[in-house]
N, C-alpha and C positions, 0 to 999 in steps of 0.2 A: 520847362523844368531844368534847373541847374544841377549838374552833378559835380560836386567838388571832389576831384580825383587827385591822385598822387601827382605830382612833381614834388617829391619829397624835398626837403631843404637842400639847397644847392651844396654839393660837396665837390670842390675841385681837387683833383689829385695833386700831390705835392710836386709832380714833375712838370706842372704847367709852365710854359714859357711863351709869352706872346700869343699868337693865334694858333697854337697847337698844344697837344698834351703829350708829355713825355718825349717830345721831339724838338729840342731847343735850337738846333742849328738852323741857319737860314740859307736857302739855296736860290740862286738866280741863274738863268740861262738866257742870253740874248745878245745884243750887240752894243759895244762902246764905239759909236761911230762906224767905221768900216771893219772893225775887228770883232769877230764872234768871241764871246767870253762866257765862262762859267765861273761864278763867284760863290764861295762857301764861307759863311761867317759863323764862327763858333764863339758865341758871347760868353763872358765870364758869369759865374754864379754869385759873385759878390760885387758890390759897387763901393768904391772904384775898383776896377779890375781890367785885365788885359784880354781883349778879344783877338782870336786868331783868324787871320784873313788869308784865304787861298784863292788865287786868280789864275785860271787856265785860259790862255789866249791862243786862238788858232792863227797860224801863219808864222813864218820865221823871220819877219822883218821888223820885230819889235825892239825898240831901244830903251824905253822907260815905261815903268808901270808904277803908279802911285795910288795911295788910298788915304782918304781924309774923313775923319769922323765929324759930323755936324749935329749938334743938339738942336731939338725942334724949335726952341725959341731964341736961339743964339744966332743962327744963320752962319754963312761963311765968314762974315766979319768977326764973329766971336769964336771961330774955330782956330785950332793950331795950324801950323804949316803941314802940308801933306807929307806922309811917310813914304819913302821909296821901298817898293816891294822888290825883293831880290830873287833871282832865279834859284829854284830848289836844286840842290846838287843831284846829278843823275837824271834830271828832267830837262826836256827840250823847250817846254812852253808853260811850265807851272811856276808861278811867282807867289811869294808868301811874305807876310809882315805881321806885326802885332800892333794893335791900337789901344790906347787907354780910353775907356768909357768912364767918365768921371762922375756922372749923375745917373739917377734912375729916371727912366722915361724913354721917349721915342728919339732914336738917332737915325741918321742916314750915313751910309758909307759911300762916299763919292769916289768911284774908281775911274782913273784916267789912264789911257794907253796912248803912247806916242811912238811912231815908227815911220817907215818909208811911205806908208799910205796916208800920212797925216796924223791928226790927233782926234781922239774920240773919248767920250766919257759916258758913264751911266750911274744912276742913283739906286742904291740897294737899301731899303728901309730895314732897321733892326731895332728890337726892343732891348733896352738895358734894364735888367731887373735883379734885385738882390733876392736870391732864392734860398740861400742857406748861410749858416755861420761856419767859417772854416775852423776846424778843430786844430789845436796845436799838437804837434807830434810829441809824444812823451819824452823822447830823447832830447828834443829841442827845449822842452820845458825844464828838464833836469839841468841842461847847460845854462839856461838863463837863471835858474835858481842859484846854481853854484856861483855864477858871476855876480849875481845880486848880493849874496852873502859876503863875497869877497869885497865888494864895493862898500857894503855897510860896515864891515869890520875895519876897512881902511879909513873910512870917513870918521869913525869913532876914534881910531888911533890918532888921526890927524888933529882932531879936536883936543885930545889929551896933550899932544905935543905942542900945540899952539899956546897952551897955558902952562906948560911945563918947560921942556928943554928950550923952546924958542925964546923964553924970557930971560935966559941966562947969557951972560957974557961968555965968549969963547974960553974954554979950558976950565970953567967952574963946574963943580959937581952939584947934583940935585940935593936939596935939603928935604927934611921931612915935610915942611910946609909946601915945597914945590911938588913933592910927590902927591900930597893930599889934594892940592889944587888941580894937578893933572888928572887924578882919578875922578874927582868931582866933575871936571870938565868932560871926561869920557862918559860918565854916567848921564850927565845932562845932555850931551850930544846924542847918546843912544836913545834917550826919551824923545828928543826933538826929531831925530831922523825916523824913529818909529811912528811918531805922529804924522810926519810927512808921508810915510808909506801908507798909513791908514787913510789919510785924505786922498791919496792917489788911488788906493783900492776903491774907495767910495765913488770917486769920479769915474773909474773904469767900469764899475758895476752899473752905474747910472747910464753911461754910454752904451754898454752892452744891452741893458734892458730897453733903452730907446731904440737900438738897432732891431732887437727882436720884435718889439711891439709896434714900431712905427715905420721902420725902413724896409723890413722884409716884406716882399710883395704878398698881399692878401687879396684874393679874388673877390669880386663883387657878387654877393648872393642874389638870387632871384627866387621868386615864388611863382606858382602857376596854378591855375584852375582850368577845368574843362567843362564847358556847358553844351547842352544839346540845343541846337537851333535848326529848325526845319529838318529834323532827322539826321543832322550832321554834327560831328564833334568839332567844336571850336576851342582851340588852345589859346590861353591868355597867359603871357609871360609878363611879370612885373619886377623891375629892378628894385631892390630894397634901398630905401633912401637914407636910412640911419646907419650909424657905425662910424665914429670919428676916426678909428684906426685904419679905415680903408680909404683909398683914393676917391676923390669926388667923381661921380658919374657925369662925365662931360658929354655934350652933344655928339651925335654920330654923323658920319658922312657916308654916302653910298659907295659900295664896292661892286663893280659889274652892274651898276644900276639898282642894287638892292641894299636896304639898310641893314638887313641881317640875313645870313645864310644859316639855316637850321638843318642839321642832320639828325635823323632819328634812326637808331640801330637797335633791333630787338635782341634782348638777352635771355638766356645765355647762348641761344643757337645762332645768332647773327644771321637769321634767315629772313629778315625783312629790313628794308632800307628805304629812307625817304630823304630827299633834298628839297626843302621847301623854304618859302621866303615870307616870314611874318610881316605884317603891315605895322608901321609905327603909329599908334594911336596918340601918344604923347611922348614926351622925352623919356619916360620910364616904362611905358607899357607897349606891348606888341601882341598882335593877334594873328592867327592863321587857322585856316580850315585843315583839319587832319585828313589825309587821304585814306582810302579803305585798306588799312594795314591789318595784319593778323593781330588779334588782341593779346595783351600780355605786357611784361615789363620792358621798358626801353631805356636806353641811354641817349640823352640829347646833347648835341654839341652845337653851340650858337656862335658863329664867327661875326665879329663886329669890328669896325674901325672908327676911332674917335677923331674929332676935328683937329687934334694936335698930332695926328699921324700914328698914335699908339693903337695897335691892334691886339685883340685878345679873343680867346675862346671860353665861353661860359659852359659849364658842364652840369647836368642835372639828371635825375632819374625820373622816369615817367611811367604811368600805368595806363595803357590804352584799353578802353572798355570793349566788350563784345557788342556787336550791333544789336539793335532791337529785335531783329529777326534775320535768319540767314538770307532771305531774298531782298533784304534792305542794304546789303553791303555796298553796292555801287549806285543804287537808285538815287540817293539824295546828294551824292558828292558833287560839289562844284568847286573847282580849283580857284583860289583867290589870285593866283599868279600864273600866267601861261607858261612860265619856266619851271613850275613845280613838277617834280618827277618822283617816282617811287618804283620799287622792285621787290617782289616777294619770292623767296626761294622755297624749295621743299624743306620741311622741318629738319632740324639736325644741327649738331655742332660742326666744328671743323674736323670731321672725322673721315673726309675723303682723303685719299693719299696726297700728302703734301710733300713737295720736293724743294730742295734748296737751289735747284736749277730747273726752272719751268720749261725752257726750251720748247717753244711753240705750244704751250698750254692753250686750250680753247674754252670758250664759254658760249653757250647758245644764247641768241638774242631773240627778242620778240619779233615775230614776223618771219622767222626761219633763217635769219642770218647768223653769222658766226664772228666772234671776236677772237683774234689770235694774239697771244703774248709772246713776243719775240725777244727772248732774253738769253744772253751768252754767259755761260759760267754760273757758278753758285752765287747766291746772295749772301754776303757776309756783313756782320755787324760793323758799323762805322766805315763802310767802304762805299765810295761814290758809285752810283749806278744810273743808267738811263732806262727807265721803264717804258718800253716801246710796244704799242698795240696797233694791230691792223684789223680792218673790218671787211668781211666778205658777205656778199648777198647769198640767197639760197642756192644759186647756180655756181657759187665759188668764185665769182668775179669781185674785184676790189670795189668797195663802196666809196663814193665821193663824200667827204665830210663837209658839214656846214658849221659856221661858228655857233657856239652855244654860250650865250651870255658873254660874248666878246672873246671867247677862246675856242680852240678846236677840241677841247676836252676838259673834263674835270675828273679828278681821282680822289677818293677818300680811302685812307689806309688806317686799319685798326688792328692792334695785336689782340689775340683772342681774350686776354684777361682785362682789356681796357687800359693797360698801362701806357699805350701809345695810340695817339690819333693824329692824323695830319690830313689837311685838305690841300691838294696840289693842282697846279696848272702847268701848261707847257713852259711857262716862264719860271716855274719853281714854286716855292712856298711863301713868297711875299704877298702882301696885300697891295693890289694895284692902286687902290685909293690912297694908301700911304705913300706909294712911290710918286703919284701925281702931286700929293701935298708937298713932298720935299723937292719936287722939281720947281716949285714956286713960280707957277705961271707958264713954264715952258711945257708945251704939250708932250706927252709920252707917246711915242710911235708904237702902237700895238700891231702894225701891219706885218712886222717880221714874224709874229707868232700866229698869224692867221693866214688862211688861204682864201681866195675869192670863192664864192659859193660853188661847190662841185669841182674843186681842183686838187684836193688833197685826199689821201686814202689812209694815212696813219697818223698817230699822235704819240708823243713821248713826254715823259715827266722826269726831270732831274730829282734825285732823292738819295738819301743815305739812311738806312735803317739804324736807329740808335740803340736797339737792344735785340739780342737773339730771341727766337721764339716763333710761334705760329701766327700768321697774319692772314687777314682777309682784305681784299682790295676790290673796291667798286669803281669801275671806269665808265664814265658817262660821255657819250658822243651824240651828235645830232646829224641825221641824214633823212632826206625826204620830209623835212619839217617835223620829224618825230625824234624824241629823245629816247635813246636805248642805253641800257646798263649791262655791262659785262661784269661777272663776278669771278674772282680768282682766289685760290688758297695757295699759300706758299710757306716755306719754313726758312728762316734766316739763321745761319749757323754762326757760332761765336767767332770772333776775330782770332786769327792765328797768333800764338804766343811769340 
């Protein structure tokens, strides 16, 4: 029996940018050859626009740092010369530059570092999206209007002079006929210039409408149904194929070996969480078995990467039904992917005490272990932070971590009102599949982000909270061949004036 349940029409919040919601900046932490680097890219909200690039390089033997934007189908041959990043005043190892992103689509920022230890480079994928229309400041509009009126009056007067004073020999006075001809010329000029202005206004309105309707990024909607199969809920996601004003849905490439990473978060309590991986039935359709989650409304975030390097997060609302009977909650569940994981908290919103400085906040793990958040100082809006977590066994001894889908950990961050969602790895917020695409055949070395099985006991994630407010963070690690999830609440304070 098929149950057609909610995944109401997809509604992406207006802050979406690439593979995150409300968190447009891109973070990368890794190595450019022998140099450890942390790269932050702040893309523009309009296209063309200037992206701000910050590059922190560890080590004091650096001579040059450059950054180069490369569009996905242009390659390095179609890219401009790289820009030199300059040392930020008052900083010892922070370099900055601005790069023009001229088109909408997938870019890479190629960072190169040169110094005493040689030369190294790294590729950081970035989405270039037109997300808004920049409004003109009223004072600037008033200045332009005044200048325009002055130019219009001057052009009319020049037209009158061209058929009046300019036709006379030096020293002769204007006759009535000359004055009539001059006034007629000014009137004709005013009409012609007004027509030019009207045509220009029509052209501008057309361009503005084209920008609003065709160039502003519009997310791809999906629909969903849930059916009962063998006593289990099966979620079916289907990408809408119509809509000429939306970009075409191009084929996907796997990221961490998965075509889609789907996160389900129960609302409003944020008390149930799942990280699951739908199977691609065809180009537009995905299916996954839902784990035994608490019934109720959920927000779904689906991370995908396209074959052109463009990554995005699809967002929808879902209604998970109650089980047929209480004793059937776990009986029929069969995970479709061995990396699927989920976590259910006690009911309730983020009403546990939240602090802007967690300082060794702890979370109990399944099996009796503990996850510790080691954070120094308060978390502030738009300030770089390293979110570091350590895992202890029931006896208080450090737990050795295993790679989980190619990383030592995964973190999902969401503000309590849903305005911000981000999926992080120890390398940052980038799509690894997109990075490999832009490397163009050169293999990406992930070993620097991994430890061999059983050799590492902590994991950290580079991030920068884009808005103040209350957040919940789910941190997933693997140890003893089991995936465990730590849950933390915190509050991010506004940036200092």
